[in-house]
FIDRENLUM-407518 format. One record per residue (C-alpha): residue number from 0; residue in three letters; x negated, y, z negated. Coordinates in Angstrom, 3 decimals, always signed. Each point is the difference from the previous one (the first is absolute). Example, Ala and Ser with C-alpha at 12.3 -4.5 7.8 and 13.67 -1.06 7.14 Angstrom:
SITE   seq   type          x          y          z
SITE     0    ala    -12.300     -4.500     -7.800
SITE     1    ser     -1.370     +3.440     +0.660
END
This chain:
SITE   seq   type          x          y          z
SITE     0    met   +149.762     -6.595    -54.301
SITE     1    val     -2.938     -1.983     +1.489
SITE     2    phe     -2.432     +2.884     -0.156
SITE     3    lys     +1.078     +0.863     -3.558
SITE     4    ala     -0.602     -3.598     -1.046
SITE     5    leu     -3.431     -0.050     +1.640
SITE     6    ala     -1.032     +3.302     -1.607
SITE     7    asp     -0.696     -1.651     -3.362
SITE     8    glu     -3.419     -1.684     -0.468
SITE     9    thr     +1.382     -2.749     -2.230
SITE    10    arg     +2.636     -0.951     +2.531
SITE    11    arg     -2.608     -0.086     +2.763
SITE    12    his     -2.087     -2.255     -2.236
SITE    13    leu     +2.958     -2.334     -0.470
SITE    14    leu     +0.440     -0.199     +3.770
SITE    15    asp     -3.711     -0.789     +0.313
SITE    16    arg     +0.444     -2.860     -2.487
SITE    17    leu     +2.855     -1.421     +2.083
SITE    18    his     -2.042     +0.521     +3.137
SITE    19    glu     -2.696     -2.178     -1.532
SITE    20    gln     +2.431     -2.644     -1.204
SITE    21    asn     +3.668     +0.061     +0.765
SITE    22    gly     +2.752     -1.460     -2.162
SITE    23    gln     -1.236     +1.052     -3.463
SITE    24    thr     +1.959     +0.100     -3.255
SITE    25    leu     +0.136     +3.086     -2.239
SITE    26    gly     -2.485     -1.585     -2.339
SITE    27    glu     -2.483     -0.601     +2.809
SITE    28    leu     +0.350     +3.559     +1.266
SITE    29    cys     -0.568     +1.360     -3.522
SITE    30    asp     -3.403     -1.726     -0.201
SITE    31    arg     -2.852     +2.501     +0.303
SITE    32    leu     +2.403     +2.887     -0.457
SITE    33    asp     -0.377     +2.060     -3.203
SITE    34    met     +3.739     +0.657     -0.136
SITE    35    ala     +3.029     -1.250     -1.893
SITE    36    arg     +2.204     -2.533     +1.776
SITE    37    gln     +2.903     +2.428     -0.139
SITE    38    ser     -2.016     +2.623     +1.924
SITE    39    val     -1.006     -2.554     +2.629
SITE    40    thr     +3.632     -1.058     +0.282
SITE    41    gln     +1.010     +3.611     +0.619
SITE    42    his     -2.607     +0.377     +2.747
SITE    43    leu     +1.137     -3.227     +1.642
SITE    44    ala     +3.575     +1.281     -0.102
SITE    45    val     -1.065     +3.101     +1.964
SITE    46    leu     -1.794     -2.166     +2.559
SITE    47    glu     +3.015     -2.255     +0.310
SITE    48    ala     +2.328     +2.964     +0.434
SITE    49    ala     -2.279     +1.191     +2.820
SITE    50    asn     +0.199     -3.514     +1.503
SITE    51    leu     -3.778     -0.391     -0.267
SITE    52    val     +0.375     -2.953     -2.360
SITE    53    ser     +2.541     -2.785     +0.219
SITE    54    thr     +0.699     -2.638     -2.653
SITE    55    val     +1.297     -3.542     -0.129
SITE    56    arg     +0.865     -2.279     -2.875
SITE    57    lys     -1.731     -3.371     -0.203
SITE    58    gly     +1.173     -1.888     -3.034
SITE    59    arg     -0.431     +2.283     -3.003
SITE    60    glu     -2.605     +2.192     +1.729
SITE    61    lys     +0.519     +3.169     +1.992
SITE    62    leu     -2.534     +0.231     +2.834
SITE    63    his     -1.006     +3.292     +1.585
SITE    64    tyr     -0.931     +0.329     +3.708
SITE    65    leu     -1.531     +2.761     +2.064
SITE    66    asn     +2.642     +1.045     +2.558
SITE    67    pro     -1.835     +1.628     +2.954
SITE    68    val     +3.108     +0.777     +2.079
SITE    69    pro     +0.288     +3.677     -1.097
SITE    70    leu     -3.745     +0.481     +0.638
SITE    71    his     +0.383     -1.399     +3.473
SITE    72    glu     +2.932     +2.291     +0.687
SITE    73    ile     -2.068     +3.018     -1.010
SITE    74    gln     -2.789     -1.163     +2.225
SITE    75    glu     +2.268     -0.533     +3.007
SITE    76    arg     +2.091     +3.169     -0.437
SITE    77    trp     -2.731     +2.477     -0.959
SITE    78    ile     -3.631     -1.067     -0.064
SITE    79    asp     -0.132     -1.841     +3.324
SITE    80    lys     +1.525     +2.996     +1.742
SITE    81    phe     -3.126     +2.035     -0.739
SITE    82    glu     -2.816     -2.419     -0.821
SITE    83    arg     +0.802     -3.348     +1.666
SITE    84    pro     -3.610     -0.765     +1.071
SITE    85    arg     -1.608     +0.558     -3.418
SITE    86    leu     +2.356     -0.457     -2.957
SITE    87    arg     +0.913     -3.601     -0.715
SITE    88    val     -0.366     +0.015     -3.778
SITE    89    leu     +3.679     -0.617     -0.803
SITE    90    ser     +0.126     -2.758     +2.561
SITE    91    ala     -2.986     -1.645     -1.672
SITE    92    val     +1.847     +0.056     -3.345
SITE    93    lys     +2.840     -1.846     +1.679
SITE    94    gln     -2.287     -2.538     +1.656
SITE    95    arg     -1.858     -0.849     -3.198
SITE    96    ala     +3.058     -0.294     -2.229
SITE    97    glu     -0.700     -3.667     -0.714
SITE    98    glu     -0.496     -2.118     -3.055
SITE    99    lys     -1.629     -3.360     -0.718
SITE   100    met     +2.033     -3.051     +0.875
SITE   101    ser     +2.388     -0.965     -2.774
SITE   102    asp     +3.532     -1.176     -0.603
SITE   103    lys     +1.376     +3.537     +0.027
SITE   104    pro     +1.181     +1.905     +3.103
SITE   105    ser     -2.859     +1.489     +1.974
SITE   106    phe     +1.822     +3.059     +1.325
SITE   107    val     +3.143     +1.771     -1.131
SITE   108    tyr     +0.825     +2.925     +2.269
SITE   109    val     +2.965     +2.331     -0.554
SITE   110    thr     +1.584     +2.657     +2.160
SITE   111    tyr     +3.194     +2.058     -0.379
SITE   112    ile     +2.126     +0.498     +3.100
SITE   113    glu     +2.925     +2.300     +0.699
SITE   114    ser     +2.146     -2.753     +1.449
SITE   115    thr     +2.275     -2.865     -0.970
SITE   116    gln     -0.814     -3.580     -0.965
SITE   117    glu     +1.705     -1.198     +3.172
SITE   118    lys     -2.055     +2.249     +2.290
SITE   119    val     -3.278     -0.951     -1.702
SITE   120    trp     +0.871     -3.688     +0.323
SITE   121    glu     +0.901     +0.467     +3.640
SITE   122    ala     -3.287     +1.851     +0.731
SITE   123    ile     -1.997     -2.878     -1.457
SITE   124    thr     +1.960     -2.836     +1.648
SITE   125    asp     +1.138     +1.418     +3.335
SITE   126    ala     -2.450     -0.819     +2.771
SITE   127    asp     +0.500     +3.198     +2.018
SITE   128    leu     -0.146     +2.299     -3.027
SITE   129    ser     -3.103     -1.608     -1.507
SITE   130    ala     -1.731     +0.371     +3.347
SITE   131    gln     +0.418     +3.768     -0.175
SITE   132    tyr     -1.834     +0.596     -3.280
SITE   133    trp     -2.007     -3.216     -0.569
SITE   134    gly     -1.179     -0.608     +3.551
SITE   135    his     +1.264     -3.612     -0.220
SITE   136    arg     +3.434     -1.643     +0.175
SITE   137    asn     +1.155     -1.856     -3.084
SITE   138    val     +1.946     -2.939     +1.433
SITE   139    ser     +2.159     -2.536     -1.877
SITE   140    asp     +3.602     -0.746     -0.870
SITE   141    trp     -1.043     +0.916     -3.570
SITE   142    gln     +1.645     -2.952     -1.637
SITE   143    ala     -1.800     -1.732     -2.895
SITE   144    gly     -2.085     -2.842     +1.440
SITE   145    ser     -0.259     +1.513     +3.481
SITE   146    glu     -3.282     +0.845     +1.732
SITE   147    trp     -0.900     +3.620     +0.782
SITE   148    glu     -2.618     +1.630     +2.222
SITE   149    his     -1.746     +3.403     +0.139
SITE   150    arg     -0.171     +0.189     +3.817
SITE   151    arg     -2.054     +2.392     +2.094
SITE   152    ile     +2.131     +2.399     +1.966
SITE   153    asp     -1.858     -0.835     +3.228
SITE   154    gly     +1.327     -3.555     -0.280
SITE   155    thr     -3.426     -1.672     -0.166
SITE   156    gly     +0.650     -1.806     -3.291
SITE   157    ala     +0.357     +0.375     -3.774
SITE   158    asp     -2.559     +1.242     -2.489
SITE   159    val     +1.851     -1.258     -3.073
SITE   160    val     +2.273     -3.008     -0.464
SITE   161    gly     +1.805     -1.451     -3.005
SITE   162    val     +3.146     -1.202     -1.627
SITE   163    val     +2.865     +1.928     -1.610
SITE   164    glu     -0.055     -1.209     -3.616
SITE   165    glu     +2.781     +2.242     -1.292
SITE   166    ser     +2.462     +2.274     +1.792
SITE   167    arg     +2.538     +2.132     -1.883
SITE   168    pro     +0.971     +2.899     +2.282
SITE   169    pro     -0.315     +2.830     -0.558
SITE   170    arg     -1.881     -0.346     -3.271
SITE   171    arg     -2.783     -2.582     +0.163
SITE   172    leu     -2.059     -1.851     +2.614
SITE   173    val     -2.828     -2.469     -0.751
SITE   174    leu     -2.265     -1.260     +2.797
SITE   175    thr     -3.030     -2.199     +0.336
SITE   176    trp     -2.734     +1.722     +2.014
SITE   177    ala     -2.684     -1.735     +2.065
SITE   178    asp     -2.309     +0.395     +2.992
SITE   179    pro     +1.370     -2.242     +2.785
SITE   180    ala     -3.495     -1.461     +0.347
SITE   181    lys     +0.031     -0.976     -3.701
SITE   182    pro     +3.670     -0.832     -0.744
SITE   183    asp     -0.848     -1.901     -3.183
SITE   184    glu     -1.757     +3.012     -1.607
SITE   185    thr     +3.043     +1.944     -1.085
SITE   186    ser     +0.577     +2.946     -2.257
SITE   187    lys     +3.389     +1.338     -1.139
SITE   188    val     +1.674     +3.380     +0.600
SITE   189    thr     +3.050     +1.186     -1.929
SITE   190    phe     +2.149     +2.988     +0.991
SITE   191    asp     +2.169     +1.305     -2.828
SITE   192    ile     +2.439     +2.687     +1.198
SITE   193    gln     +1.668     +1.779     -2.900
SITE   194    arg     +2.351     +2.977     -0.240
SITE   195    tyr     -1.671     +2.870     -1.865
SITE   196    gly     +2.629     +2.670     -0.477
SITE   197    glu     +0.868     +1.245     +3.474
SITE   198    ile     -3.124     -1.478     +1.586
SITE   199    val     -1.715     -3.379     +0.260
SITE   200    arg     -3.030     -1.392     -1.854
SITE   201    leu     -1.872     -2.532     +2.123
SITE   202    thr     -2.521     -2.236     -1.772
SITE   203    val     -2.269     -2.222     +2.034
SITE   204    thr     -1.946     -2.693     -1.881
SITE   205    his     -2.687     -2.029     +1.768
SITE   206    glu     -1.551     -2.946     -1.853
SITE   207    asp     -1.420     -3.526     +0.219
SITE   208    phe     -2.739     +0.847     +2.507
SITE   209    ala     -1.905     -2.918     +1.525
SITE   210    asp     -3.326     +1.891     +0.031
SITE   211    glu     -1.577     +3.434     -0.419
SITE   212    ala     +0.116     +0.776     +3.726
SITE   213    gln     +3.775     -0.345     -0.037
SITE   214    gln     +0.120     +2.178     -3.114
SITE   215    arg     -2.072     +2.739     +1.654
SITE   216    ala     +2.252     +0.025     +3.063
SITE   217    ala     +3.059     +0.510     -2.206
SITE   218    ala     -1.649     +2.796     -1.965
SITE   219    ala     -0.776     +1.833     +3.198
SITE   220    gly     +3.463     -0.119     +1.398
SITE   221    trp     +2.978     +0.230     -2.309
SITE   222    ala     -0.347     +3.672     -0.962
SITE   223    ala     -0.019     +0.954     +3.705
SITE   224    val     +3.011     -2.255     +0.777
SITE   225    leu     +2.078     +1.335     -2.882
SITE   226    ser     -0.836     +3.611     +0.792
SITE   227    asn     +1.045     -0.623     +3.588
SITE   228    leu     +3.228     -1.681     -1.100
SITE   229    lys     +0.876     +2.917     -2.310
SITE   230    ser     -0.673     +2.593     +2.721
SITE   231    phe     +1.909     -2.058     +2.605
SITE   232    leu     +3.131     -0.284     -2.113
SITE   233    glu     -0.068     +3.616     -1.196
SITE   234    thr     -1.036     +1.793     +3.205
SITE   235    gly     +0.509     -2.514     +2.818
SITE   236    lys     -3.756     -0.071     +0.753
SITE   237    pro     -2.893     -1.921     -1.573
SITE   238    leu     -3.080     +1.814     -1.291
SITE   239    ser     -2.273     -1.910     +2.362
SITE   240    leu     +0.617     -2.207     +3.001
SITE   241    ser     -2.010     -3.093     -0.890
SITE   242    pro     +0.135     -0.911     -3.713
SITE   243    trp     -0.909     -3.600     +0.703
SITE   244    arg     -3.333     +1.064     +1.465
SITE   245    ala     -0.664     +1.860     -3.236
SITE   246    gln     +0.869     -3.211     -1.861
SITE   247    thr     -2.138     -2.389     +1.957
SITE   248    gly     -2.790     +2.342     +0.985
SITE   249    glu     +0.506     -0.794     +3.664
END
């Protein structure tokens, strides 16, 4: 499905437009395209079906986002097996999937997991499970108003701290997200865990960045984390051993 979606030049151009500026409306994407809105809508539907584009509603507008998770999975499962030292193009798409600061979400990542809502929730919130695919322990009692930490598995400290703003297991978790050295510079992460037929659709939204450096760090990491989570729940093993290093560049 992903390769079929990428085979069309117009659809690749639409992804390029979202690569340049994420979170665009249909009207904005139609600009500079000599094509009827209905045709653009059909192309976007193919990209959304392939999980290369995700959408969110903000007021009366429908915003479209580049979703790099399937591209990252292709890279990890196939390309890196043969060309790890040289081919990093798909990873670069992921890392540059940013848009200018605004009041709309900065990143909306979606992945589909053969699991249950309860197991996805547990994988995100259980300290021992998160350590296996994320490389950090997510620690809290996960009650609204409680503090949470993203602790290193070697016990030397936490790389992210915050507060649980909303907790509705197993469907929705909203967290503030900050560097412990800059606790007042917070962004917000929302996990929406929805049943999708016999599987689960996980949507991660990251917004309200304090600065561009924080935004770049998020862009570099979520696709790897979600790919690892999907592989961990479906196969028992993550795709890579250290997703947090991919996220922070350490």
